[in-house]
N, CA and C of each residue as an Amber inpcrd file, in Angstrom:
protein
   546
 233.9310000  -3.7680000  86.2180000 234.5350000  -4.7710000  85.3760000
 236.0400000  -4.5900000  85.3060000 236.5210000  -3.3580000  85.4060000
 237.9500000  -3.0960000  85.2780000 238.7710000  -3.8700000  86.3030000
 238.2260000  -4.0500000  87.5130000 238.9740000  -4.7630000  88.5500000
 239.0670000  -6.2630000  88.2620000 238.1990000  -6.7970000  87.3990000
 238.2420000  -8.2240000  87.0500000 238.9020000  -8.4780000  85.7040000
 239.0090000  -7.4730000  84.8690000 239.4970000  -7.6420000  83.5110000
 240.8960000  -8.2730000  83.4670000 241.8380000  -7.6870000  84.1610000
 243.2120000  -8.1880000  84.1280000 243.3400000  -9.5880000  84.7350000
 242.7490000  -9.8520000  85.9190000 242.8480000 -11.2220000  86.4530000
 242.1990000 -12.2660000  85.5440000 241.0810000 -11.9230000  84.9080000
 240.4370000 -12.8690000  83.9940000 241.3260000 -13.1440000  82.7840000
 241.9350000 -12.1130000  82.2510000 242.8330000 -12.2930000  81.1070000
 244.0270000 -13.1660000  81.5070000 244.5730000 -12.9390000  82.6940000
 245.7000000 -13.7510000  83.1610000 245.2840000 -15.2100000  83.3420000
 244.1110000 -15.4130000  83.9140000 243.6140000 -16.7700000  84.1250000
 243.4410000 -17.5030000  82.8040000 242.7870000 -16.8620000  81.8430000
 242.5660000 -17.5080000  80.5460000 243.8980000 -17.7600000  79.8450000
 244.8040000 -16.8090000  79.8890000 246.1090000 -16.9970000  79.2440000
 246.8780000 -18.1630000  79.8520000 246.8170000 -18.2890000  81.1600000
 247.5470000 -19.3640000  81.8310000 246.9440000 -20.7370000  81.5660000
 245.6510000 -20.7900000  81.3210000 244.9530000 -22.0760000  81.1550000
 244.1120000 -22.0840000  79.8800000 244.6770000 -21.6130000  78.7790000
 243.9060000 -21.4700000  77.5530000 243.3660000 -22.8050000  77.0560000
 244.0730000 -23.8840000  77.2460000 243.5730000 -25.1790000  76.7730000
 242.2790000 -25.5500000  77.4900000 242.2210000 -25.3380000  78.8020000
 240.9920000 -25.6150000  79.5580000 239.8460000 -24.7260000  79.0880000
 240.1210000 -23.4420000  78.9240000 239.0750000 -22.5200000  78.5060000
 238.6280000 -22.8080000  77.0750000 239.5740000 -23.1070000  76.1830000
 239.2180000 -23.4170000  74.7970000 238.3590000 -24.6820000  74.7410000
 238.6980000 -25.6920000  75.5260000 237.9060000 -26.9220000  75.5610000
 236.4760000 -26.6230000  76.0030000 236.3330000 -25.7920000  77.0270000
 235.0120000 -25.4280000  77.5440000 234.2170000 -24.6210000  76.5150000
 234.8270000 -23.5760000  75.9680000 234.1000000 -22.6640000  75.0930000
 233.8270000 -23.2440000  73.7070000 234.7070000 -24.1160000  73.2420000
 234.5440000 -24.7160000  71.9200000 233.7930000 -26.0420000  71.9540000
 233.5870000 -26.5750000  73.1540000 232.9260000 -27.8800000  73.3030000
 233.6370000 -28.9390000  72.4660000 234.9770000 -28.9110000  72.5270000
 235.7790000 -29.8440000  71.7350000 237.1050000 -30.0840000  72.4380000
 237.6940000 -31.2490000  72.2000000 239.0240000 -31.5290000  72.7360000
 240.0420000 -30.6730000  71.9950000 240.9710000 -30.0920000  72.7500000
 241.9700000 -29.1900000  72.1950000 243.3550000 -29.8090000  72.3420000
 244.1020000 -29.8220000  71.2630000 245.4710000 -30.3300000  71.2820000
 246.4260000 -29.2800000  71.8260000 246.3040000 -28.0370000  71.3120000
 247.1770000 -26.9550000  71.7590000 246.5340000 -25.6080000  71.4560000
 247.0390000 -24.5890000  72.1230000 246.5670000 -23.2220000  71.8910000
 247.6840000 -22.2660000  72.2650000 247.8020000 -21.1900000  71.5200000
 248.7820000 -20.1630000  71.8490000 248.2250000 -18.7920000  71.4820000
 248.7080000 -17.7600000  72.1860000 248.1550000 -16.4160000  71.9660000
 248.5490000 -15.8350000  70.6110000 247.6690000 -14.9880000  70.1060000
 247.9250000 -14.2120000  68.8970000 247.8900000 -12.7370000  69.2660000
 248.3390000 -11.8940000  68.3610000 248.3540000 -10.4610000  68.5830000
 246.9170000  -9.9580000  68.7710000 246.6830000  -9.1920000  69.8260000
 245.3410000  -8.6650000  70.0960000 245.1050000  -7.3070000  69.4390000
 246.1650000  -6.6940000  68.8890000 246.0080000  -5.4230000  68.1800000
 245.6530000  -5.7490000  66.7410000 244.4610000  -5.3330000  66.3380000
 243.9330000  -5.7090000  65.0360000 244.2460000  -4.6390000  63.9970000
 244.5530000  -5.0530000  62.7480000 244.8990000  -4.0830000  61.7020000
 243.6950000  -3.2400000  61.2930000 243.9720000  -2.1410000  60.5850000
 242.8950000  -1.2930000  60.0870000 242.5120000  -0.2090000  61.0540000
 243.4380000   0.3280000  61.7750000 243.1240000   1.3500000  62.7770000
 243.2500000   0.7550000  64.1630000 243.1860000   1.5920000  65.1410000
 243.3960000   1.1550000  66.5170000 242.1870000   0.3820000  67.0380000
 242.3510000  -0.9160000  67.1780000 241.3260000  -1.7740000  67.7570000
 242.0400000  -2.9310000  68.4330000 241.7760000  -3.1090000  69.7150000
 242.4250000  -4.1710000  70.4760000 241.3650000  -5.0720000  71.0850000
 241.4600000  -6.3520000  70.7760000 240.5620000  -7.3530000  71.3490000
 241.0810000  -7.7280000  72.7370000 240.2230000  -8.3280000  73.5650000
 240.6750000  -8.7520000  74.8910000 241.6670000  -9.8960000  74.7840000
 241.2800000 -10.9940000  74.1190000 242.1970000 -12.1140000  73.9600000
 241.9080000 -12.8390000  72.6500000 242.9940000 -13.2570000  71.9970000
 242.9030000 -13.9720000  70.7310000 243.9230000 -15.1010000  70.7590000
 243.4670000 -16.3120000  70.4130000 244.3380000 -17.4890000  70.4500000
 244.2220000 -18.2960000  69.1690000 245.3340000 -18.8810000  68.7550000
 245.3300000 -19.8830000  67.6910000 245.1550000 -21.2140000  68.4120000
 244.1050000 -21.9640000  68.0580000 243.7850000 -23.2190000  68.7360000
 243.8200000 -24.3520000  67.7140000 244.4650000 -25.4440000  68.0960000
 244.4280000 -26.6580000  67.2920000 243.6090000 -27.6840000  68.0530000
 242.5160000 -28.1190000  67.4520000 241.6550000 -29.1170000  68.0820000
 242.3150000 -30.4920000  68.0250000 241.8110000 -31.4040000  68.8210000
 242.3760000 -32.7510000  68.8890000 242.3590000 -33.4410000  67.5270000
 241.3850000 -33.0950000  66.6820000 241.3080000 -33.7260000  65.3590000
 242.1860000 -33.0200000  64.3170000 242.9730000 -32.0200000  64.7510000
 243.9150000 -31.3450000  63.8640000 243.4090000 -30.0610000  63.2360000
 242.1160000 -29.7740000  63.3330000 241.5880000 -28.5310000  62.7650000
 242.1140000 -27.3330000  63.5430000 242.4280000 -26.2580000  62.8210000
 242.9270000 -25.0300000  63.4370000 241.8680000 -23.9460000  63.3520000
 241.8320000 -23.0930000  64.3640000 240.9030000 -21.9780000  64.3710000
 241.4120000 -20.8680000  65.2580000 240.7630000 -19.7210000  65.1380000
 241.0440000 -18.5750000  65.9990000 239.9350000 -18.5200000  67.0470000
 240.3230000 -18.4860000  68.3160000 239.3830000 -18.3150000  69.4260000
 239.5460000 -16.9010000  69.9560000 238.4720000 -16.1320000  69.8800000
 238.4620000 -14.7320000  70.3040000 237.5570000 -14.6240000  71.5270000
 238.0810000 -14.0620000  72.6220000 237.3270000 -13.9450000  73.8680000
 237.2900000 -12.4770000  74.3000000 236.0760000 -11.9940000  74.5600000
 235.8860000 -10.6530000  75.1130000 235.2380000 -10.7910000  76.4860000
 235.6800000  -9.9760000  77.4360000 235.0860000  -9.9160000  78.7700000
 234.2800000  -8.6290000  78.8470000 233.0680000  -8.7320000  79.3450000
 232.2270000  -7.5390000  79.3990000 231.4220000  -7.5170000  80.6890000
 231.4130000  -6.3490000  81.3190000 230.5980000  -6.1360000  82.5050000
 229.2120000  -5.6510000  82.0990000 228.5900000  -4.8860000  82.9700000
 227.2060000  -4.4550000  82.7430000 227.0560000  -3.3890000  81.6680000
 228.1130000  -2.6470000  81.3680000 227.9630000  -1.5800000  80.3830000
 229.0990000  -1.6200000  79.3670000 228.8080000  -1.0520000  78.2100000
 229.7780000  -0.9730000  77.1250000 229.5940000   0.3680000  76.4470000
 230.6950000   1.0180000  76.0840000 230.5950000   2.3210000  75.4170000
 229.9050000   2.1940000  74.0660000 230.2060000   1.1460000  73.3520000
 229.5830000   0.8710000  72.0610000 228.7920000  -0.4310000  72.2170000
 227.6190000  -0.5620000  71.6160000 226.8630000  -1.8120000  71.7500000
 227.7150000  -3.0260000  71.3700000 227.6160000  -4.0850000  72.1590000
 228.4750000  -5.2460000  72.0000000 228.3660000  -5.8710000  70.6170000
 227.1740000  -5.9300000  70.0530000 227.0440000  -6.5720000  68.7430000
 227.8650000  -5.8570000  67.6760000 227.9900000  -4.5400000  67.7520000
 228.7650000  -3.7950000  66.7680000 230.2540000  -3.9340000  67.0360000
 230.6390000  -3.9580000  68.2970000 232.0520000  -4.2140000  68.6260000
 232.4660000  -5.5850000  68.1150000 231.6190000  -6.5960000  68.3740000
 231.9480000  -7.9530000  67.9570000 232.0410000  -8.0610000  66.4380000
 231.1540000  -7.3980000  65.7280000 231.2170000  -7.4220000  64.2710000
 232.5690000  -6.9010000  63.7940000 232.9940000  -5.7840000  64.3430000
 234.2740000  -5.2030000  63.9260000 235.4340000  -6.1380000  64.2610000
 235.4370000  -6.6940000  65.4660000 236.4970000  -7.6500000  65.8320000
 236.5050000  -8.8410000  64.8700000 235.3390000  -9.4150000  64.6450000
 235.2480000 -10.6380000  63.8550000 235.6940000 -10.4180000  62.4080000
 235.3050000  -9.2930000  61.8170000 235.7140000  -8.9990000  60.4450000
 237.2330000  -8.8820000  60.3720000 237.8060000  -8.1510000  61.2880000
 239.2650000  -7.9620000  61.2510000 240.0090000  -9.2600000  61.5420000
 239.5280000 -10.0500000  62.4920000 240.1760000 -11.3280000  62.7930000
 240.0700000 -12.2930000  61.6170000 238.9000000 -12.3520000  60.9940000
 238.7200000 -13.2190000  59.8400000 239.6300000 -12.8240000  58.6970000
 239.6930000 -11.5340000  58.4220000 240.5290000 -11.0320000  57.3330000
 242.0090000 -11.2730000  57.6120000 242.4320000 -11.0520000  58.8540000
 243.8400000 -11.1830000  59.2200000 244.3100000 -12.6300000  59.2020000
 243.5420000 -13.5350000  59.8220000 244.0250000 -14.9060000  60.0370000
 243.5010000 -15.9100000  59.0120000 242.3810000 -15.6230000  58.3860000
 241.8010000 -16.4920000  57.3580000 241.7260000 -17.9480000  57.7970000
 241.2250000 -18.1210000  59.0200000 240.9740000 -19.4390000  59.6090000
 239.5420000 -19.4540000  60.1220000 239.0670000 -20.6300000  60.4550000
 237.7830000 -20.7130000  61.1480000 237.8680000 -19.8190000  62.3790000
 236.7450000 -19.2270000  62.7650000 236.7290000 -18.2480000  63.8530000
 235.5890000 -18.5580000  64.8060000 235.8820000 -18.5260000  66.1060000
 234.8570000 -18.6540000  67.1370000 235.0670000 -17.5150000  68.1150000
 234.0570000 -16.6620000  68.2400000 234.1160000 -15.5230000  69.1520000
 233.1520000 -15.7450000  70.2990000 233.5830000 -15.3290000  71.4930000
 232.8130000 -15.5290000  72.7160000 232.8470000 -14.2440000  73.5370000
 231.6910000 -13.8730000  74.0900000 231.6510000 -12.7900000  75.0720000
 231.3090000 -13.4210000  76.4110000 232.1970000 -13.2450000  77.3860000
 231.9490000 -13.7000000  78.7590000 231.4420000 -12.5020000  79.5480000
 230.1730000 -12.5250000  79.8910000 229.5710000 -11.4400000  80.6530000
 229.7380000 -11.7030000  82.1420000 230.2680000 -10.7010000  82.8430000
 230.5470000 -10.8010000  84.2720000 229.6880000  -9.7910000  85.0170000
 229.0320000 -10.2340000  86.0670000 228.2070000  -9.3430000  86.8810000
 226.7340000  -9.5500000  86.5980000 225.9560000  -9.6290000  87.6480000
 224.5200000  -9.8970000  87.5200000 223.8570000  -8.9160000  86.5480000
 223.1570000  -9.4510000  85.5820000 222.4500000  -8.6490000  84.5990000
 223.2540000  -8.3180000  83.3510000 224.5630000  -8.5080000  83.4000000
 225.4020000  -8.1710000  82.2470000 225.0390000  -9.0480000  81.0540000
 224.8320000  -8.4150000  79.9110000 224.5480000  -9.1330000  78.6840000
 223.1660000  -9.7470000  78.5970000 222.2490000  -9.3180000  79.4650000
 220.9320000  -9.9520000  79.5010000 220.1660000  -9.8080000  78.1880000
 220.4370000  -8.7820000  77.4120000 219.7230000  -8.5970000  76.1520000
 220.4990000  -9.0610000  74.9260000 221.6950000  -9.5800000  75.1280000
 222.5450000  -9.9700000  74.0000000 222.2150000 -11.3940000  73.5680000
 221.7570000 -11.5380000  72.3320000 221.4440000 -12.8640000  71.7940000
 222.6420000 -13.5070000  71.1240000 223.6190000 -12.6840000  70.7190000
 224.7780000 -13.1960000  70.0020000 224.4900000 -13.4830000  68.5320000
 223.2860000 -13.1940000  68.0610000 222.9230000 -13.4280000  66.6590000
 222.2960000 -12.1630000  66.0860000 222.9160000 -11.6530000  65.0120000
 222.4790000 -10.3830000  64.4520000 222.5360000 -10.4320000  62.9340000
 221.7310000  -9.5780000  62.3110000 221.7790000  -9.4580000  60.8610000
 221.2720000  -8.0980000  60.4240000 221.7440000  -7.6900000  59.2800000
 221.2610000  -6.4830000  58.6280000 220.4930000  -6.9250000  57.3930000
 219.3660000  -6.2900000  57.1670000 218.4970000  -6.6710000  56.0690000
 218.6560000  -5.7080000  54.9020000 218.5060000  -6.2280000  53.7020000
 218.4900000  -5.4120000  52.4970000 217.0860000  -4.8770000  52.2650000
 216.9480000  -4.0150000  51.2810000 215.6390000  -3.4240000  51.0290000
 214.5720000  -4.4410000  50.6210000 214.9990000  -5.6150000  50.1420000
 214.0360000  -6.6430000  49.7480000 213.6860000  -7.5890000  50.8970000
 214.2290000  -7.2980000  52.0980000 213.9090000  -8.1100000  53.2680000
 214.8060000  -9.3150000  53.4800000 215.7890000  -9.5140000  52.6120000
 216.7170000 -10.6290000  52.8180000 217.9240000 -10.1510000  53.6130000
 218.5260000 -11.0800000  54.3420000 219.7120000 -10.7540000  55.1370000
 220.8980000 -10.5220000  54.2020000 221.5050000  -9.3590000  54.3170000
 222.6880000  -9.0600000  53.5130000 223.9660000  -9.2690000  54.3120000
 223.8370000  -9.2470000  55.6290000 224.9790000  -9.4660000  56.5070000
 224.4590000 -10.0930000  57.7870000 225.0950000 -11.1670000  58.2060000
 224.7270000 -11.7540000  59.4980000 225.9950000 -12.1960000  60.2190000
 225.9420000 -12.1440000  61.5270000 227.0740000 -12.5740000  62.3390000
 226.5420000 -13.1220000  63.6520000 227.3490000 -14.0000000  64.2380000
 226.9580000 -14.5620000  65.5280000 228.1960000 -14.8840000  66.3540000
 227.9920000 -14.8570000  67.6220000 229.0550000 -15.1890000  68.5650000
 228.4080000 -15.8430000  69.7700000 229.2240000 -16.5560000  70.5250000
 228.7240000 -17.2450000  71.7120000 228.6010000 -16.2550000  72.8600000
 227.4910000 -16.3070000  73.5400000 227.2530000 -15.4680000  74.7100000
 227.2680000 -16.3700000  75.9430000 228.1470000 -16.0510000  76.8940000
 228.2030000 -16.7780000  78.1640000 227.9520000 -15.7600000  79.2630000
 226.7970000 -15.8740000  79.8920000 226.4900000 -15.0220000  81.0420000
 226.9050000 -15.8040000  82.2770000 228.0870000 -15.4760000  82.8040000
 228.5990000 -16.2500000  83.9430000 227.6130000 -16.2420000  85.0980000
 226.9240000 -15.1350000  85.2970000 225.9880000 -15.0060000  86.4180000
 224.7750000 -15.9200000  86.2680000 224.5040000 -16.4150000  85.0620000
 223.4180000 -17.3730000  84.8410000 223.9240000 -18.8150000  84.7620000
 225.2040000 -18.9820000  84.5830000 225.7900000 -20.3080000  84.4110000
 225.7890000 -21.0500000  85.7380000 225.1950000 -22.2300000  85.7970000
 225.2360000 -23.0010000  87.0460000 226.6820000 -23.3800000  87.3840000
 227.0880000 -23.1080000  88.5920000 228.4490000 -23.4280000  89.0280000
 228.7450000 -24.9150000  88.8280000 227.7340000 -25.7400000  88.9990000
 227.9080000 -27.1860000  88.8490000 228.3570000 -27.5510000  87.4340000
 227.9500000 -26.7650000  86.4290000 228.3720000 -27.0320000  85.0510000
 229.8840000 -26.9040000  84.8970000 230.4570000 -25.8930000  85.5490000
 231.9140000 -25.7250000  85.4850000 232.6220000 -26.8410000  86.2430000
 232.0750000 -27.2210000  87.3960000 232.6840000 -28.3130000  88.1640000
 232.6500000 -29.6190000  87.3850000 231.5620000 -29.8440000  86.6670000
 231.3970000 -31.0870000  85.9190000 232.4400000 -31.2230000  84.8140000
 232.9870000 -30.1230000  84.3410000 234.0110000 -30.1860000  83.2940000
 235.2960000 -30.8110000  83.8230000 235.5170000 -30.7390000  85.1580000
 236.7140000 -31.3390000  85.7450000 238.0020000 -30.6200000  85.3960000
 237.9230000 -29.3670000  85.0290000 239.1080000 -28.5820000  84.6750000
 239.3300000 -27.5520000  85.7710000 240.3520000 -27.7570000  86.5960000
 240.5730000 -26.8960000  87.7650000 240.6440000 -25.4010000  87.4680000
 241.1490000 -25.0070000  86.3160000 241.2410000 -23.5780000  86.0040000
 239.8680000 -22.9200000  86.0000000 238.8370000 -23.6610000  85.6290000
 237.4860000 -23.1010000  85.5770000 236.9010000 -22.8860000  86.9660000
 237.4680000 -23.5380000  87.9790000 236.9740000 -23.3600000  89.3500000
 237.0990000 -21.9060000  89.7890000 238.0660000 -21.1810000  89.2240000
 238.2770000 -19.7790000  89.5970000 237.0890000 -18.9040000  89.1940000
 236.2580000 -19.3840000  88.2900000 235.0970000 -18.6150000  87.8440000
 233.8560000 -18.8510000  88.6980000 233.8910000 -19.8220000  89.5790000
 232.7050000 -20.2230000  90.3450000 232.0660000 -19.0420000  91.0710000
 232.8630000 -18.1470000  91.6060000 232.3230000 -16.9950000  92.3300000
 231.5230000 -16.0530000  91.4460000 231.6730000 -16.1410000  90.1350000
 230.9300000 -15.2950000  89.1980000 229.6950000 -15.9950000  88.6450000
 229.4970000 -17.2670000  89.0150000 228.4110000 -18.0670000  88.4570000
 227.1950000 -18.0900000  89.3780000 226.1630000 -18.8010000  88.9350000
 224.9560000 -18.9720000  89.7350000 225.1650000 -20.1780000  90.6570000
 225.0970000 -19.9210000  91.9550000 225.2970000 -20.9870000  92.9410000
 223.9920000 -21.1790000  93.6960000 223.3650000 -22.3010000  93.4530000
 222.0730000 -22.6040000  94.0790000 222.2290000 -22.9290000  95.5640000
 223.2130000 -23.7530000  95.9000000 223.4220000 -24.1880000  97.2890000
 224.8880000 -23.9600000  97.6750000 225.2330000 -22.7360000  98.0560000
 226.6340000 -22.4260000  98.3560000 227.2130000 -23.2590000  99.5020000
 226.3830000 -23.6060000 100.4940000 226.8920000 -24.3900000 101.6230000
 227.4040000 -25.7570000 101.1960000 226.8200000 -26.3250000 100.1690000
 227.2580000 -27.6290000  99.6700000 228.3230000 -27.4820000  98.5860000
 228.1680000 -26.4800000  97.7310000 229.0430000 -26.3530000  96.5710000
 230.4390000 -25.8370000  96.9120000 230.5280000 -24.7950000  97.7100000
 231.8250000 -24.1780000  97.9690000 232.8140000 -25.1240000  98.6570000
 232.3910000 -25.9350000  99.6380000 233.3440000 -26.9090000 100.1890000
 233.8240000 -27.9180000  99.1300000 232.9420000 -28.2650000  98.1820000
 233.3420000 -29.1720000  97.1070000 234.3850000 -28.5180000  96.2040000
 234.1980000 -27.2420000  95.8860000 235.1670000 -26.5190000  95.0600000
 236.5180000 -26.4840000  95.7620000 236.5150000 -26.1590000  97.0340000
 237.7630000 -26.0920000  97.7980000 238.4350000 -27.4510000  97.8470000
 237.6590000 -28.4970000  98.0800000 238.2300000 -29.8520000  98.1210000
 238.8540000 -30.2170000  96.7800000 238.1770000 -29.8920000  95.7030000
 238.7220000 -30.1990000  94.3720000 239.9850000 -29.3970000  94.0910000
 240.0010000 -28.1490000  94.5470000 241.1950000 -27.3240000  94.3400000
 242.3770000 -27.8940000  95.1220000 242.1200000 -28.3860000  96.3250000
 243.1980000 -28.9850000  97.1260000 243.6930000 -30.2890000  96.5250000
 242.8690000 -30.9450000  95.7150000 243.2760000 -32.2250000  95.1270000
 244.0990000 -32.0630000  93.8510000 244.2510000 -30.8310000  93.3730000
 245.0280000 -30.5840000  92.1590000 246.5090000 -30.6980000  92.4930000
 247.2390000 -31.5250000  91.7380000 248.6830000 -31.6430000  91.9880000
 249.3700000 -30.2880000  91.8470000 250.4000000 -30.0650000  92.6590000
 251.1010000 -28.7820000  92.6760000 251.6110000 -28.3530000  91.3090000
 252.0030000 -29.2680000  90.4610000 252.5210000 -28.9320000  89.1380000
 251.4870000 -28.3390000  88.2160000 250.2070000 -28.5060000  88.5250000
 249.1440000 -27.9810000  87.6750000 248.6670000 -26.5990000  88.1150000
 249.2120000 -26.0780000  89.1810000 248.8080000 -24.7820000  89.6920000
 249.8240000 -23.7410000  89.2860000 249.3530000 -22.6060000  88.7930000
 250.2300000 -21.5180000  88.3760000 250.0810000 -20.3890000  89.3800000
 251.1930000 -19.8910000  89.8940000 251.1740000 -18.7430000  90.7840000
 251.4130000 -17.4850000  89.9710000 250.7010000 -16.4120000  90.2760000
 250.8930000 -15.1430000  89.5630000 251.8070000 -14.2570000  90.3510000
């Protein structure tokens, strides 16, 4: 995962509006990065953005990239991130884990709770789980957002002989002003 972490972060940072639109399932007016170092001790999130939706609502979009293994279980990491982000920014919050690599995140439901002694939930949290390796490549193409084409190689491709030439053709059709060189 380390070899993909930095390029993925650069890609999302360069095209945050496209990624926010995809992950939030909403039209986005604007988005800009926020500090990824969270207060309350040393904790750094992968990416954090202030997003303004097309209807004017503001929220924090938190994105974590995860490969097949994690030193600490993802649900506990996400809980800590979400609590600190909520406390710091006091805005609506949407957290997403993008799992990269076949099998990564296969057991993560994104929905967790702790129960009290009487059997009622005393704490619950949830986040969006995106297993890129299970995501049909056609779903990303259907969004029509060229920045997402860069993820196609990490997705599920049923018919690569038909799909990959289409991806290349679409990439060639993007005007030069919309392409960012690193």
